[in-house]
C-alpha positions in Angstrom: -37.5 -9.3 -62.0 -40.8 -11.5 -61.7 -43.7 -9.7 -61.3 -46.1 -11.0 -57.5 -49.5 -10.5 -58.5 -51.9 -11.1 -55.2 -55.2 -12.9 -55.4 -58.4 -10.5 -56.1 -60.8 -9.8 -53.1 -64.4 -9.5 -52.8 -65.9 -6.5 -54.7 -67.9 -6.0 -51.1 -64.6 -6.1 -49.4 -62.7 -3.6 -51.6 -65.6 -1.3 -51.0 -66.5 -2.0 -47.4 -65.7 1.1 -45.1 -62.4 1.0 -42.7 -62.3 1.2 -39.4 -58.8 2.8 -37.8 -59.2 2.6 -34.1 -56.4 5.3 -32.2 -54.6 2.4 -30.3 -51.3 3.9 -30.8 -49.8 5.6 -27.9 -52.5 5.5 -25.1 -50.3 6.1 -22.1 -52.2 8.7 -19.4 -55.8 8.8 -18.3 -57.8 6.4 -20.9 -61.6 8.9 -21.7 -61.5 7.6 -25.4 -62.5 4.0 -25.5 -65.3 4.1 -22.8 -63.1 1.7 -21.0 -63.6 0.7 -17.3 -61.1 3.9 -16.2 -60.5 1.8 -12.9 -60.0 -1.7 -12.8 -61.9 -5.3 -12.8 -63.0 -7.0 -10.2 -60.3 -8.3 -7.5 -62.4 -11.4 -8.0 -61.2 -11.5 -11.7 -57.7 -11.4 -11.0 -57.6 -14.3 -8.2 -59.4 -16.2 -11.3 -57.1 -15.4 -13.3 -54.2 -16.4 -10.8 -55.6 -20.0 -10.2 -55.1 -20.9 -14.3 -52.6 -23.6 -14.6 -50.4 -24.3 -17.4 -52.0 -26.9 -17.7 -55.4 -25.4 -17.9 -54.1 -23.2 -21.2 -53.5 -26.5 -23.4 -57.1 -27.5 -23.8 -59.7 -25.8 -26.1 -62.5 -23.5 -24.0 -66.0 -25.0 -23.7 -67.9 -22.6 -23.3 -71.2 -23.9 -23.2 -71.1 -23.9 -19.2 -71.1 -20.5 -19.3 -73.0 -19.4 -21.1 -75.7 -21.4 -18.5 -74.6 -19.6 -16.1 -75.0 -16.1 -17.8 -78.2 -17.8 -18.9 -79.7 -18.3 -15.2 -77.7 -14.3 -14.4 -80.2 -13.1 -16.7 -82.8 -15.3 -16.3 -82.9 -16.8 -19.9 -82.7 -20.5 -21.2 -79.3 -21.7 -22.0 -80.5 -22.2 -25.4 -80.9 -18.4 -25.8 -77.1 -17.3 -24.6 -74.6 -17.1 -26.8 -70.9 -15.8 -25.5 -68.8 -14.2 -28.4 -65.5 -12.6 -28.6 -66.4 -9.2 -27.5 -70.1 -7.4 -29.2 -68.0 -6.7 -32.6 -68.0 -10.7 -33.1 -71.3 -10.7 -32.3 -72.0 -8.2 -35.0 -69.8 -9.4 -37.4 -72.1 -13.0 -36.8 -75.2 -11.4 -37.2 -74.3 -9.5 -40.7 -73.3 -13.4 -41.9 -76.2 -15.2 -41.0 -78.4 -12.7 -42.6 -77.1 -10.6 -45.0 -75.8 -10.4 -48.7 -75.9 -8.3 -51.8 -79.7 -8.2 -52.1 -80.2 -7.2 -48.1 -80.3 -3.6 -46.6 -79.4 -2.7 -42.9 -81.2 0.1 -41.6 -78.9 2.1 -39.5 -79.7 5.0 -37.3 -76.7 7.2 -37.3 -74.5 8.4 -35.4 -74.1 5.5 -33.9 -71.2 2.2 -33.5 -68.9 2.1 -36.5 -68.8 -1.4 -37.1 -71.9 -1.9 -38.2 -71.9 -0.4 -41.2 -68.0 -2.0 -41.2 -69.3 -5.7 -41.4 -72.6 -5.1 -42.9 -70.7 -3.5 -45.8 -68.6 -6.3 -46.2 -71.4 -8.5 -47.0 -72.3 -6.4 -49.9 -74.8 -5.3 -48.1 -76.6 -1.6 -48.6 -76.3 -0.1 -45.9 -79.6 3.1 -45.5 -78.5 5.9 -43.1 -81.1 7.3 -40.8 -79.9 10.3 -39.6 -80.7 11.9 -36.2 -81.4 15.7 -35.8 -78.6 17.3 -34.3 -80.6 19.7 -32.1 -80.8 16.6 -29.3 -79.4 13.3 -31.4 -83.0 11.9 -30.2 -83.7 8.4 -32.0 -85.1 9.0 -35.3 -88.2 6.6 -34.4 -90.7 7.9 -37.2 -88.0 7.7 -40.2 -86.6 4.3 -39.2 -90.0 2.8 -39.8 -90.8 4.5 -42.8 -87.5 3.0 -44.1 -88.1 -0.2 -43.2 -88.4 -2.1 -46.7 -88.8 -5.7 -47.4 -85.6 -6.1 -48.7 -84.5 -5.1 -44.5 -82.4 -8.0 -42.7 -81.2 -5.9 -39.9 -81.9 -3.0 -38.3 -79.4 -2.2 -35.7 -80.1 -0.3 -32.7 -77.8 0.7 -29.9 -79.6 1.9 -26.7 -77.5 4.2 -25.2 -75.9 4.8 -28.6 -72.6 6.3 -29.3 -71.4 8.9 -29.8 -74.1 10.2 -28.7 -75.5 8.5 -25.0 -79.3 8.8 -26.7 -81.8 6.6 -25.9 -84.8 4.7 -27.4 -88.2 3.7 -25.4 -88.4 0.1 -24.8 -91.6 0.1 -26.5 -90.3 1.6 -29.6 -87.6 -1.3 -29.9 -90.4 -3.3 -29.7 -92.8 -1.8 -31.9 -89.9 -1.8 -34.7 -89.3 -5.1 -34.1 -92.9 -6.0 -34.7 -93.0 -4.2 -38.1 -90.1 -5.5 -39.2 -90.8 -9.9 -38.9 -88.5 -10.6 -42.2 -85.6 -8.6 -40.4 -83.0 -9.6 -37.5 -83.5 -6.4 -34.6 -80.5 -5.9 -32.7 -80.7 -4.0 -29.3 -77.3 -3.3 -28.3 -77.3 -2.9 -25.1 -73.2 -2.3 -24.6 -73.9 0.5 -21.9 -76.7 -1.2 -20.3 -75.7 -0.7 -16.6 -75.3 3.0 -16.9 -79.0 3.0 -18.1 -80.5 0.1 -16.8 -83.3 -0.6 -18.9 -83.6 -3.7 -21.0 -85.6 -5.6 -24.1 -83.9 -9.3 -22.9 -87.4 -10.2 -21.4 -89.4 -9.9 -24.9 -87.4 -12.6 -26.4 -90.0 -15.2 -26.4 -92.3 -12.6 -27.9 -90.3 -11.6 -30.6 -88.5 -14.0 -32.7 -86.6 -11.7 -35.0 -84.9 -9.5 -31.2 -81.6 -9.5 -30.3 -80.0 -8.1 -27.6 -76.1 -8.2 -27.2 -74.5 -7.1 -24.1 -70.6 -6.7 -23.2 -68.2 -7.1 -20.1 -66.0 -4.9 -21.6 -67.5 -1.9 -20.2 -69.0 -1.7 -16.4 -67.1 -4.9 -15.5 -63.7 -3.6 -17.3 -62.9 -6.9 -19.0 -62.1 -5.4 -22.4 -58.6 -7.1 -22.9 -60.4 -10.1 -22.8 -62.8 -9.4 -25.2 -65.9 -11.1 -23.7 -69.8 -10.1 -25.7 -73.3 -11.9 -25.4 -75.9 -12.5 -28.0 -79.3 -13.7 -26.4 -82.5 -14.5 -28.9 -84.9 -16.8 -29.4 -84.0 -20.5 -29.7 -84.6 -20.3 -33.3 -82.9 -17.4 -33.8 -79.7 -18.7 -31.9 -79.6 -21.9 -34.5 -78.5 -19.8 -37.2 -75.9 -18.0 -35.0 -74.7 -20.9 -33.6 -73.8 -22.3 -37.0 -72.2 -18.9 -38.4 -70.1 -18.3 -35.2 -66.3 -20.1 -34.4 -66.8 -22.7 -31.9 -63.5 -21.8 -30.0 -63.8 -17.9 -31.0 -63.5 -17.5 -26.7 -60.6 -18.2 -25.1 -60.2 -19.8 -21.9 -59.1 -17.1 -19.8 -62.3 -14.9 -20.4 -64.7 -18.2 -19.6 -62.5 -18.2 -16.2 -63.0 -14.7 -15.4 -66.7 -14.4 -16.1 -68.1 -16.3 -13.2 -66.3 -13.8 -10.3 -66.8 -10.8 -13.2 -70.7 -11.4 -12.6 -70.6 -13.2 -9.2 -69.1 -9.6 -8.0 -72.0 -7.6 -7.8 -71.1 -4.8 -5.4 -67.7 -3.8 -7.3 -70.1 -3.4 -10.5 -72.6 -1.2 -8.6 -70.2 0.8 -7.0 -68.3 1.3 -10.4 -71.7 2.1 -11.8 -72.4 4.3 -9.4 -69.1 6.2 -9.4 -69.5 6.9 -13.1 -73.0 8.0 -12.7 -71.7 11.3 -9.8 -69.1 11.9 -12.2 -70.8 12.2 -15.1 -73.4 14.9 -13.4 -70.3 16.5 -12.3 -68.6 17.0 -15.6 -71.8 18.3 -17.0 -71.7 21.3 -14.0 -68.1 21.8 -15.1 -68.9 21.9 -19.5 -72.0 24.2 -18.2 -69.0 26.5 -16.7 -67.4 26.5 -19.6 -70.0 27.2 -21.7 -69.5 24.3 -23.7 -72.4 22.2 -25.2 -73.1 18.7 -24.5 -75.7 15.9 -24.8 -77.8 14.0 -22.3 -76.0 10.8 -22.0 -77.5 7.7 -20.5 -73.8 5.8 -20.7 -70.5 6.6 -19.2 -69.4 8.9 -21.9 -70.4 12.9 -22.9 -70.5 14.0 -26.3 -69.1 17.7 -26.4 -69.3 20.5 -29.2 -65.8 22.1 -29.0 -66.3 23.5 -32.5 -63.2 23.7 -35.1 -60.5 23.7 -33.2 -61.5 20.2 -32.0 -58.2 18.8 -33.4 -56.5 20.9 -31.6 -58.4 20.4 -28.1 -58.1 16.7 -28.6 -54.0 17.4 -29.4 -53.9 19.1 -26.5 -55.9 17.2 -23.9 -53.6 14.3 -25.4 -50.5 16.3 -24.3 -51.2 17.4 -21.1 -52.2 13.0 -19.9 -55.9 13.1 -20.9 -56.8 10.6 -24.0 -60.2 11.7 -25.6 -61.7 11.2 -28.6 -62.5 13.3 -31.8 -65.8 12.0 -33.1 -66.0 14.9 -35.9 -66.2 12.9 -38.8 -69.2 10.5 -37.4 -72.7 12.4 -39.1 -73.8 15.3 -37.8 -70.6 15.6 -35.1 -68.6 18.2 -36.6 -66.8 19.6 -34.0 -67.8 16.9 -31.6 -65.6 15.4 -29.0 -66.4 12.2 -26.6 -65.3 12.4 -23.3 -65.4 9.0 -21.3 -66.4 9.3 -18.0 -64.2 8.0 -15.0 -64.2 8.2 -11.5 -64.7 11.9 -9.9 -61.1 11.9 -9.1 -60.0 10.9 -12.3 -62.6 13.6 -13.4 -61.1 16.2 -11.8 -57.9 15.8 -13.7 -60.0 16.0 -17.1 -61.3 19.4 -15.4 -58.6 20.7 -14.8 -56.6 19.9 -18.3 -59.9 20.9 -20.0 -60.2 24.2 -18.1 -56.4 25.3 -19.3 -56.5 23.9 -23.0 -59.7 25.6 -23.4 -58.1 28.7 -22.4 -55.5 28.4 -24.6 -57.5 27.9 -27.6 
């Protein structure tokens, strides 16, 4: 029998961190991926229904949609780049600025894909751990970690899986201290917190802001995100990104999603109210939690975190075990849905914890 061989991947690819999202069997109340747990705007559904067969024969053109988003965010069109979710945004940043000589300063715990995409370039990831006591952003250690080799600093605020935030002035100080590095302010959960650095792009040419339409807008299935940066920075990002990575369905749904501010604000208000109720129930159950400004809460379950996650799933409630994240041993992240949905979650938690 002839022995078949395969092409050898790059060393960085062989060494890169793998990411395996637990997407199989997600039947039940989905409190595991920080998605909108209700629905997208009805206006988005109407836009999908208006798409014709002929519309699908053309390559997507994102320029008009980028101009619309720019106006919505009080930016110039040349400052906005739509992406295939924030994952593509992170990938484009890493491909633009990183190689085997570069360092990435990464406060941890945080979103896993920063390290995944950075490691694929051969860059050195420099983790900066937050203290478990409060998971506050390790501001002074991040500043101390910046070196001449630093080419990317990834700052998620609110952060996942903790929900912690860092102050606007802290982000801008970091950008000012590292003019030779791209400083990513990932504002994926902006709508649940409300603080941004978008208005500082003109003053900090190395600052890049990421947003997503997967969370509050409820468009995770359409894979739509964006990067915002100064035009000089955007010039290089546009060179790297695929010209047709954002599909026509997503582009058609974006205008009505942006326009329906009443739906967006109502959903965010509902989640905030449900989050306050969740903290009260967690305290009643004697569970340690951390303050979150996002649509999820990190909960300390303890050594039986896997059993807790499985038992919740058996009761139709999906939650996310985060024990593999730095400093998060024994912790589970629970997405906050509507108040009605969270009543189901509270009931399941009481039953599961009593059984454990």
